[in-house]
Wavefront OBJ file of the C-alpha trace (Angstrom):
o trace
v 27.503 -32.045 48.501
v 24.673 -30.239 46.699
v 23.514 -31.111 43.196
v 24.690 -27.759 41.869
v 28.188 -28.257 43.279
v 28.300 -31.757 41.759
v 27.417 -30.247 38.393
v 30.234 -27.696 38.672
v 32.806 -30.395 39.527
v 31.588 -32.707 36.793
v 31.657 -29.878 34.274
v 35.167 -28.874 35.383
v 36.480 -32.425 35.018
v 34.862 -32.676 31.603
v 36.426 -29.439 30.401
v 39.815 -30.384 31.869
v 39.758 -33.781 30.173
v 38.454 -32.328 26.927
v 41.243 -29.764 26.850
v 43.888 -32.400 27.530
v 42.644 -34.652 24.774
v 41.907 -31.751 22.405
v 38.567 -33.275 21.447
v 36.290 -30.372 22.147
v 36.115 -27.560 19.565
v 33.982 -24.886 21.214
v 33.935 -22.551 18.235
v 32.604 -25.281 15.930
v 29.882 -26.063 18.455
v 28.894 -22.402 18.763
v 29.016 -22.071 14.981
v 26.484 -24.896 14.650
v 24.246 -23.175 17.209
v 24.451 -19.954 15.181
v 23.435 -21.902 12.066
v 20.371 -23.129 13.969
v 19.464 -19.559 14.980
v 19.563 -18.502 11.315
v 17.506 -21.533 10.299
v 14.645 -20.891 12.730
v 14.670 -17.083 13.088
v 11.773 -16.540 10.640
v 9.772 -19.743 11.005
v 10.162 -20.500 14.720
v 11.676 -17.499 16.571
v 11.176 -19.041 20.016
v 13.262 -22.074 19.061
v 15.889 -19.751 17.570
v 16.102 -17.947 20.928
v 16.781 -21.246 22.713
v 19.767 -21.888 20.457
v 20.927 -18.292 20.857
v 20.927 -18.302 24.652
v 22.696 -21.677 24.654
v 25.387 -20.159 22.430
v 25.801 -17.150 24.756
v 26.157 -19.542 27.697
v 28.947 -21.354 25.841
v 31.005 -18.167 25.582
v 31.514 -17.877 29.342
v 34.738 -19.891 29.274
v 36.131 -18.350 26.084
v 39.295 -16.254 26.439
v 38.891 -13.944 23.464
v 36.031 -12.185 21.803
v 35.406 -14.321 18.728
v 33.612 -13.687 15.457
v 31.060 -16.322 16.451
v 30.289 -14.328 19.587
v 29.724 -11.242 17.448
v 27.452 -13.250 15.147
v 25.416 -14.734 18.007
v 24.471 -11.257 19.232
v 23.681 -10.210 15.662
v 21.431 -13.236 15.034
v 19.645 -12.728 18.368
v 19.028 -9.109 17.354
v 17.374 -10.359 14.168
v 15.239 -12.873 16.082
v 13.944 -10.207 18.459
v 13.145 -8.068 15.431
v 10.946 -10.868 14.066
v 9.288 -11.004 17.493
v 8.503 -7.276 17.292
v 10.763 -6.512 20.280
v 12.546 -3.626 18.583
v 14.294 -2.221 21.643
v 15.708 -5.621 22.655
v 16.686 -6.229 19.034
v 18.584 -2.937 18.946
v 20.409 -3.767 22.198
v 21.737 -7.081 20.832
v 22.693 -5.475 17.518
v 24.533 -2.680 19.337
v 26.315 -5.280 21.454
v 27.365 -7.081 18.270
v 28.754 -3.838 16.830
v 30.755 -3.071 19.970
v 32.125 -6.615 20.175
v 33.261 -6.395 16.551
v 35.491 -3.457 17.495
v 37.190 -5.708 20.087
v 38.040 -8.406 17.543
v 41.677 -8.892 16.715
v 42.362 -8.153 13.031
v 43.224 -11.812 12.380
v 39.857 -12.895 13.776
v 37.881 -10.808 11.298
v 36.681 -12.506 8.144
v 37.493 -9.506 6.007
v 40.238 -7.201 7.225
v 39.128 -4.375 4.906
v 35.707 -4.013 6.532
v 35.515 -1.263 9.160
v 32.112 -2.220 10.617
v 29.966 -5.346 10.060
v 27.510 -4.214 7.353
v 24.834 -6.827 8.080
v 24.585 -5.503 11.626
v 24.383 -1.926 10.325
v 21.585 -2.904 7.943
v 19.592 -4.578 10.707
v 20.014 -1.588 13.035
v 18.775 0.603 10.191
v 15.689 -1.599 9.838
v 14.908 -1.146 13.549
v 15.150 2.628 13.108
v 12.920 2.321 10.038
v 10.265 0.505 12.085
v 10.455 3.294 14.656
v 9.907 5.739 11.749
v 13.275 7.363 12.332
v 14.136 7.647 8.640
v 17.169 9.899 9.121
v 19.113 7.388 11.238
v 17.846 4.481 9.144
v 19.172 5.997 5.904
v 22.500 6.858 7.563
v 23.016 3.226 8.628
v 21.919 1.849 5.223
v 24.490 4.019 3.460
v 27.180 3.025 5.969
v 26.343 -0.639 5.371
v 26.559 -0.125 1.595
v 30.012 1.482 1.951
v 31.284 -1.447 4.023
v 29.896 -4.069 1.623
v 31.876 -2.334 -1.133
v 35.059 -3.030 0.883
v 34.646 -6.844 0.697
v 37.495 -8.530 -1.146
v 37.150 -11.171 -3.893
v 36.906 -14.048 -1.405
v 33.452 -12.834 -0.420
v 31.931 -11.941 -3.789
v 28.594 -13.663 -3.122
v 28.108 -12.032 0.273
v 29.167 -8.689 -1.198
v 26.596 -9.115 -3.981
v 23.686 -9.923 -1.636
v 24.733 -7.267 0.847
v 24.776 -4.484 -1.747
v 21.374 -5.606 -3.045
v 19.927 -5.585 0.473
v 21.261 -2.098 1.188
v 19.911 -0.768 -2.115
v 16.505 -2.325 -1.362
v 16.402 -0.697 2.068
v 17.365 2.670 0.603
v 14.606 2.274 -1.986
v 12.025 1.878 0.805
v 13.323 5.046 2.490
v 13.054 7.008 -0.770
v 9.507 5.770 -1.308
v 8.400 6.764 2.193
v 10.024 10.192 1.720
v 8.039 10.718 -1.504
v 10.974 10.399 -3.914
v 9.306 7.727 -6.062
v 11.619 8.201 -9.058
v 14.739 7.560 -6.991
v 13.062 4.575 -5.328
v 12.252 2.981 -8.701
v 15.779 3.646 -10.013
v 17.260 1.781 -7.046
v 14.915 -1.173 -7.656
v 15.867 -1.202 -11.354
v 19.521 -1.277 -10.306
v 18.869 -4.362 -8.149
v 17.012 -6.160 -10.948
v 19.919 -5.471 -13.317
v 22.324 -6.948 -10.776
v 20.105 -10.021 -10.222
v 19.805 -10.595 -13.980
v 23.579 -10.482 -14.339
v 24.260 -12.739 -11.350
v 21.378 -15.187 -11.643
v 17.910 -15.081 -10.101
v 17.477 -16.009 -6.451
v 13.721 -16.664 -5.916
v 13.642 -15.157 -2.404
v 15.554 -12.116 -3.549
v 13.335 -11.501 -6.552
v 10.223 -11.910 -4.351
v 11.459 -9.079 -2.136
v 12.095 -6.832 -5.125
v 8.684 -7.614 -6.705
v 6.917 -6.703 -3.456
v 8.805 -3.411 -3.349
v 7.774 -2.692 -6.948
v 4.139 -3.499 -6.133
v 4.156 -1.212 -3.087
v 5.845 1.562 -5.081
v 3.323 1.397 -7.937
v 0.488 1.340 -5.412
v 1.761 4.658 -4.047
v 2.325 6.130 -7.524
v -1.156 5.063 -8.707
v -0.079 2.625 -11.476
v -2.924 0.170 -10.835
v -2.198 -2.289 -13.636
v 1.426 -2.682 -12.583
v 0.273 -3.433 -9.022
v -1.907 -6.269 -10.345
v 0.844 -7.523 -12.669
v 3.457 -7.722 -9.933
v 1.063 -9.393 -7.502
v 0.399 -12.119 -10.087
v 4.156 -12.525 -10.612
v 4.656 -12.958 -6.847
v 1.799 -15.444 -6.567
v 3.108 -17.487 -9.491
v 6.682 -17.472 -8.176
v 5.574 -18.603 -4.711
v 3.478 -21.461 -6.079
v 6.031 -22.644 -8.630
v 9.354 -22.311 -6.847
v 8.574 -23.576 -3.359
v 7.488 -27.038 -2.339
v 6.662 -28.339 1.120
v 10.212 -29.570 1.515
v 11.889 -26.428 0.261
v 14.275 -24.857 2.769
v 13.041 -21.390 1.753
v 9.353 -22.202 2.250
v 8.960 -20.244 5.506
v 10.680 -17.183 4.051
v 8.494 -17.463 0.951
v 5.335 -17.640 3.097
v 6.372 -14.520 5.002
v 6.996 -12.607 1.777
v 3.835 -13.903 0.080
v 1.856 -12.875 3.165
v 3.375 -9.399 2.907
v 2.407 -9.243 -0.775
v -1.200 -10.163 0.075
v -1.241 -7.451 2.721
v -0.110 -4.811 0.197
v -2.621 -6.092 -2.375
v -5.430 -5.995 0.204
v -4.609 -2.342 0.927
v -4.657 -1.671 -2.803
v -8.146 -3.220 -3.113
v -9.278 -1.269 -0.064
v -8.229 1.969 -1.788
v -10.519 0.954 -4.684
v -13.438 0.432 -2.256
v -13.356 -3.335 -2.919
v -13.703 -4.119 0.769
v -14.965 -7.693 0.608
v -12.178 -8.679 -1.801
v -9.694 -6.908 0.459
v -10.860 -9.050 3.395
v -10.206 -12.253 1.408
v -6.569 -11.325 0.808
v -6.114 -10.202 4.416
v -7.365 -13.562 5.703
v -5.009 -15.305 3.258
v -2.128 -13.190 4.573
v -3.088 -14.127 8.133
v -3.220 -17.833 7.248
v 0.229 -17.714 5.627
v 1.777 -16.005 8.640
v 0.119 -18.261 11.219
v 3.450 -19.780 12.290
v 4.717 -16.360 13.398
v 2.272 -15.039 16.014
v 4.173 -11.762 16.326
v 2.931 -10.727 12.880
v -0.733 -11.439 13.632
v -1.493 -8.063 15.347
v -0.363 -6.234 12.184
v -2.847 -8.089 9.986
v -5.617 -8.029 12.608
v -5.444 -4.226 12.627
v -5.842 -4.140 8.846
v -8.833 -6.495 9.078
v -10.342 -4.325 11.833
v -9.998 -1.251 9.626
v -11.868 -2.963 6.775
v -14.609 -4.050 9.204
v -14.870 -0.412 10.312
v -15.158 0.826 6.715
v -17.891 -1.780 6.105
v -19.839 -0.521 9.119
v -19.164 -3.690 11.124
v -18.006 -1.827 14.232
v -18.600 -4.646 16.714
v -16.367 -7.025 14.768
v -13.731 -4.311 14.444
v -13.778 -3.582 18.194
v -13.651 -7.285 19.050
v -10.536 -7.785 16.927
v -8.878 -4.636 18.324
v -9.489 -5.851 21.889
v -7.857 -9.162 20.951
v -4.889 -7.211 19.636
v -4.508 -5.054 22.761
v -4.290 -8.086 25.068
v -1.954 -9.930 22.693
v 1.432 -10.408 24.382
v 3.180 -10.020 21.027
v 1.950 -6.483 20.284
v 4.417 -3.579 20.625
v 3.789 0.038 21.694
v 3.621 1.400 18.131
v 0.988 -1.170 17.171
v -0.977 -0.396 20.343
v -1.032 3.280 19.386
v -2.377 2.450 15.894
v -5.078 0.230 17.423
v -6.193 2.952 19.835
v -6.347 5.491 16.977
v -8.726 3.226 15.043
v -10.748 2.673 18.212
v -10.971 6.467 18.586
v -12.542 6.722 15.116
v -15.109 4.046 15.953
v -16.179 5.527 19.296
v -16.241 9.015 17.796
v -18.632 7.867 15.056
v -20.786 6.055 17.624
v -20.842 9.036 19.981
v -19.593 6.891 22.869
v -18.212 9.796 24.925
v -17.145 7.830 28.004
v -15.208 5.245 26.010
v -13.805 7.963 23.740
v -12.261 9.885 26.653
v -10.549 6.726 27.903
v -9.179 5.937 24.431
v -7.860 9.490 24.002
v -6.085 9.075 27.314
v -4.402 5.909 26.024
v -3.405 7.661 22.783
v -1.707 10.431 24.777
v 0.119 7.833 26.861
v 1.432 5.781 23.920
v 2.290 8.908 21.941
v 4.548 10.030 24.794
v 6.233 6.638 25.183
v 8.590 6.799 22.131
v 10.143 10.023 23.476
v 10.575 8.476 26.885
v 12.055 5.356 25.326
v 14.551 7.473 23.361
v 16.113 8.629 26.621
v 16.047 5.082 27.956
v 17.684 3.832 24.736
v 20.614 6.191 25.271
v 21.153 4.819 28.755
v 20.845 1.235 27.483
v 23.421 1.857 24.762
v 25.849 3.266 27.335
v 25.205 0.284 29.590
v 25.913 -2.139 26.708
v 29.234 -0.417 26.049
v 30.175 -0.735 29.725
v 29.316 -4.428 29.698
v 31.449 -5.035 26.617
v 34.401 -3.232 28.230
v 33.931 -5.262 31.394
v 33.859 -8.449 29.314
v 37.176 -7.545 27.697
v 38.766 -6.839 31.082
v 37.558 -10.187 32.368
v 39.026 -11.876 29.307
v 42.396 -10.218 29.834
v 42.458 -11.306 33.481
v 41.529 -14.832 32.459
v 44.406 -14.990 29.977
v 46.941 -13.898 32.629
v 45.715 -16.535 35.058
v 45.952 -19.246 32.407
v 49.531 -18.245 31.594
v 50.570 -18.535 35.214
v 48.802 -21.833 35.685
v 50.780 -23.296 32.822
v 53.860 -23.172 35.073
v 52.202 -25.098 37.927
v 52.363 -28.829 38.407
v 49.434 -31.120 37.600
v 48.942 -31.885 41.277
v 48.751 -28.225 42.217
v 46.349 -27.553 39.343
v 44.034 -30.233 40.667
v 44.062 -28.733 44.159
v 43.511 -25.203 42.857
v 40.735 -26.434 40.638
v 38.806 -27.909 43.584
v 39.295 -24.679 45.539
v 38.184 -22.626 42.547
v 35.069 -24.766 42.106
v 34.136 -24.244 45.734
v 34.708 -20.484 45.530
v 32.836 -20.250 42.250
v 29.919 -22.098 43.781
v 29.726 -19.685 46.721
v 30.213 -16.731 44.385
v 27.379 -17.909 42.158
v 25.099 -18.332 45.138
v 25.755 -14.741 46.187
v 25.514 -13.539 42.594
v 22.183 -15.308 42.180
v 20.929 -13.671 45.374
v 22.121 -10.229 44.257
v 20.592 -10.737 40.813
v 17.264 -11.653 42.359
v 17.339 -8.588 44.617
v 18.359 -6.432 41.652
v 15.496 -7.758 39.546
v 13.027 -7.056 42.333
v 14.399 -3.511 42.688
v 14.239 -2.984 38.907
v 10.662 -4.243 38.886
v 9.654 -1.779 41.598
v 11.409 1.095 39.757
v 9.730 0.176 36.475
v 6.326 0.055 38.139
v 6.968 3.462 39.693
v 8.064 4.929 36.325
v 4.936 3.533 34.708
v 2.732 5.037 37.403
v 4.439 8.421 36.945
v 3.865 8.263 33.186
v 0.224 7.325 33.734
v -0.190 10.197 36.217
v 1.240 12.826 33.854
v -0.743 11.316 30.980
v -3.958 11.626 33.037
v -3.303 15.235 34.028
v -2.386 16.097 30.419
v -5.590 14.511 29.202
v -7.723 16.431 31.726
v -6.054 19.673 30.661
v -6.558 18.989 26.938
v -10.168 17.970 27.503
v -10.935 21.140 29.448
v -9.280 23.302 26.774
v -11.417 21.605 24.149
v -14.650 22.064 26.058
v -13.865 25.654 27.021
v -13.209 26.421 23.371
v -16.641 25.044 22.492
v -18.166 27.196 25.240
v -16.464 30.292 23.831
v -17.823 29.493 20.385
v -21.318 29.085 21.801
v -21.130 32.597 23.253
v -21.151 33.992 19.740
v -23.878 31.763 18.331
v -27.183 33.663 18.545
v -29.199 30.807 16.997
v -28.925 28.723 20.127
v -29.300 31.550 22.639
v -32.260 29.878 24.296
v -30.286 26.761 25.143
v -27.002 28.572 25.793
v -27.205 28.590 29.576
v -28.017 24.891 29.841
v -25.274 23.936 27.350
v -22.658 26.048 29.150
v -23.786 24.612 32.463
v -23.369 21.068 31.070
v -19.849 21.880 29.841
v -18.963 23.288 33.244
v -20.284 20.134 34.883
v -18.060 18.017 32.649
v -14.928 20.136 33.253
v -15.439 19.957 36.988
v -16.600 16.325 37.016
v -15.167 14.358 39.890
v -14.731 11.092 37.966
v -11.538 12.070 36.133
v -10.141 13.826 39.207
v -10.823 10.818 41.411
v -8.767 8.692 39.015
v -6.030 11.322 39.215
v -6.096 11.251 43.049
v -5.732 7.469 43.027
v -2.760 7.584 40.644
v -1.166 10.460 42.591
v -1.343 8.474 45.850
v 0.464 5.575 44.188
v 3.332 7.820 43.040
v 3.499 9.935 46.220
v 2.110 7.502 48.821
v 2.815 9.607 51.952
v 2.166 13.092 50.615
v -1.537 13.419 51.527
v -0.885 11.980 55.001
v 1.948 14.434 55.767
v -0.006 17.331 54.278
v -3.052 16.692 56.465
v -0.814 16.791 59.544
v 0.039 20.429 58.847
v -3.515 21.810 58.774
v -7.182 20.971 58.285
v -7.622 21.250 54.511
v -10.550 20.939 52.103
v -10.593 18.703 49.045
v -9.925 21.770 46.863
v -6.885 22.661 49.006
v -5.493 19.130 48.821
v -5.928 18.909 45.062
v -4.254 22.299 44.558
v -1.337 21.092 46.682
v -1.005 17.940 44.550
v -0.777 20.054 41.368
v 1.927 22.202 42.986
v 3.757 19.026 44.064
v 3.906 18.058 40.372
v 5.499 21.472 39.565
v 2.533 22.782 37.580
v 2.311 26.538 37.015
v -0.772 28.631 37.826
v -1.756 28.654 34.152
v -1.473 24.878 33.950
v -3.494 24.457 37.142
v -6.164 26.731 35.648
v -6.393 24.494 32.552
v -6.434 21.274 34.548
v -9.089 22.451 37.018
v -11.271 24.252 34.492
v -11.217 27.465 36.566
v -9.937 30.989 35.947
v -6.399 32.107 36.723
v -7.757 34.581 39.301
v -9.545 31.711 41.091
v -6.282 29.722 41.186
v -4.477 32.687 42.752
v -7.248 33.047 45.350
v -7.036 29.335 46.192
v -3.249 29.618 46.611
v -3.717 32.593 48.999
v -6.252 30.692 51.142
v -4.006 27.592 51.203
v -1.016 29.681 52.375
v -3.158 31.096 55.202
v -4.351 27.631 56.297
v -0.754 26.377 56.332
v 0.262 29.379 58.487
v 3.056 30.353 56.130
v 5.031 33.424 57.093
v 4.883 36.520 54.886
v 7.232 36.008 51.960
v 7.458 32.234 52.522
v 7.215 30.374 49.202
v 4.184 28.077 48.981
v 5.709 25.959 46.170
v 8.915 25.311 48.117
v 6.947 24.416 51.262
v 4.822 21.827 49.394
v 7.724 20.382 47.410
v 9.568 19.744 50.693
v 6.666 17.781 52.190
l 1 2 3 4 5 6 7 8 9 10 11 12 13 14 15 16 17 18 19 20 21 22 23 24 25 26 27 28 29 30 31 32 33 34 35 36 37 38 39 40 41 42 43 44 45 46 47 48 49 50 51 52 53 54 55 56 57 58 59 60 61 62 63 64 65 66 67 68 69 70 71 72 73 74 75 76 77 78 79 80 81 82 83 84 85 86 87 88 89 90 91 92 93 94 95 96 97 98 99 100 101 102 103 104 105 106 107 108 109 110 111 112 113 114 115 116 117 118 119 120 121 122 123 124 125 126 127 128 129 130 131 132 133 134 135 136 137 138 139 140 141 142 143 144 145 146 147 148 149 150 151 152 153 154 155 156 157 158 159 160 161 162 163 164 165 166 167 168 169 170 171 172 173 174 175 176 177 178 179 180 181 182 183 184 185 186 187 188 189 190 191 192 193 194 195 196 197 198 199 200 201 202 203 204 205 206 207 208 209 210 211 212 213 214 215 216 217 218 219 220 221 222 223 224 225 226 227 228 229 230 231 232 233 234 235 236 237 238 239 240 241 242 243 244 245 246 247 248 249 250 251 252 253 254 255 256 257 258 259 260 261 262 263 264 265 266 267 268 269 270 271 272 273 274 275 276 277 278 279 280 281 282 283 284 285 286 287 288 289 290 291 292 293 294 295 296 297 298 299 300 301 302 303 304 305 306 307 308 309 310 311 312 313 314 315 316 317 318 319 320 321 322 323 324 325 326 327 328 329 330 331 332 333 334 335 336 337 338 339 340 341 342 343 344 345 346 347 348 349 350 351 352 353 354 355 356 357 358 359 360 361 362 363 364 365 366 367 368 369 370 371 372 373 374 375 376 377 378 379 380 381 382 383 384 385 386 387 388 389 390 391 392 393 394 395 396 397 398 399 400 401 402 403 404 405 406 407 408 409 410 411 412 413 414 415 416 417 418 419 420 421 422 423 424 425 426 427 428 429 430 431 432 433 434 435 436 437 438 439 440 441 442 443 444 445 446 447 448 449 450 451 452 453 454 455 456 457 458 459 460 461 462 463 464 465 466 467 468 469 470 471 472 473 474 475 476 477 478 479 480 481 482 483 484 485 486 487 488 489 490 491 492 493 494 495 496 497 498 499 500 501 502 503 504 505 506 507 508 509 510 511 512 513 514 515 516 517 518 519 520 521 522 523 524 525 526 527 528 529 530 531 532 533 534 535 536 537 538 539 540 541 542 543 544 545 546 547 548 549 550 551 552 553 554 555 556 557 558 559 560 561 562 563 564 565 566 567 568 569 570 571 572 573 574 575 576
């Protein structure tokens, strides 16, 4: 008997005995795990994840979708948000929303609520981070509407929920340039807090929003005043043993970040650095926030002319496992400024290539997100079907004798063991297949990014050449300058990189193509562009040659391939 099978039998006996004696309350256990997720989500996200996955594991034997199950997915979504994993965060939040729809009315805390507003708020925050303000505002308003539906038994939660939604809407208004509306919403929150009683964490959040708003509106003195209020509140209200200390540190760090940006706008760069380092020190327990502050520090170094320090910190950011794609893009944009000022052409071209790649990623991820959302819905439906089947089996088993139950249990354990072995094998094979597909998708994105970059670069250089044609003052050097531009546009370095990437995406294409005829390097490269469905105009831009030259190359390639009159060259190459 294997160790895994022993564990299954032991677990089965334990559950059987626990059910008979009615000593095990699974929901209470899962509830305590959810409390632990909430406790550690800001200060120690990794520990919070451990509790979250343990809670999900505990739901396997549950018959009905429970509110605790909904909450576990919601809390995990929040944890992944703190980790900067916005897509994963959104997937768990979406799962929580779908599971809520499956809850029986009696299992919902508040029967008046249509959708869980905390989940809606968190999904809105993810959209906000992705700079999708339209969807963010829609979800914030939907959350506000649902908080209004809370009955009198949940007055406190209703109060905090409305305040949170108003605060989120205020941020949207500020970013959209409607500063008056943003301030009015903040004033509304302060009025509500004053009436209810001041919560230090809540007032910290509002003060930071005021400070950021007045920074944008140019009210310098109010920025300073609110920063001092935040500093004083943090130092006075929170001790080392305070349960809100971690949350206070996060908010105080955010306040220092805003204040550092304010000082930077006043050209007080050295002072700005001091507050940025303080912000970094405060947030040290959450490594996922470090890349954000490092980028700000790098920008100040750049403004101070300390390019080497700026580049060093950016490189640290780019290899940081906690950085997301949006942060990478911002880092590459700053790096572009630095290399442009230094005149480092080779490095600059590489950075521009990376900017193109990470600019394209959000669009690609949008399509992927739609598929992931559909997949989550399918999984939830499957879960419900499994639960219904489980309930039917349990009802039938209630009519069976104890002896028969014991026999069936042993059989079930054995079958489950074999099933899990096969499932584990299939999962492993699936993961390997997914890994290969992901690598292939990445290579395709890199290939199209490279070809797009080459095309953009050639357009840029050709434009310069056209401008030079009309500049009489440099007529003496015109030929040599135009020759240098032509050398760059036809340089083999970029095209060699393209060939390498192309071979990775279409590994057998060159081999099969060379079997058809003896072709030159120009012929082969033209065929690769056609394989990627590029038009003649696009090929002209990529290659840095005229449209007439492209047409001539196509004619010669058709002849070498012995294509019949009227036979389509594109179709022939696409079929290879």
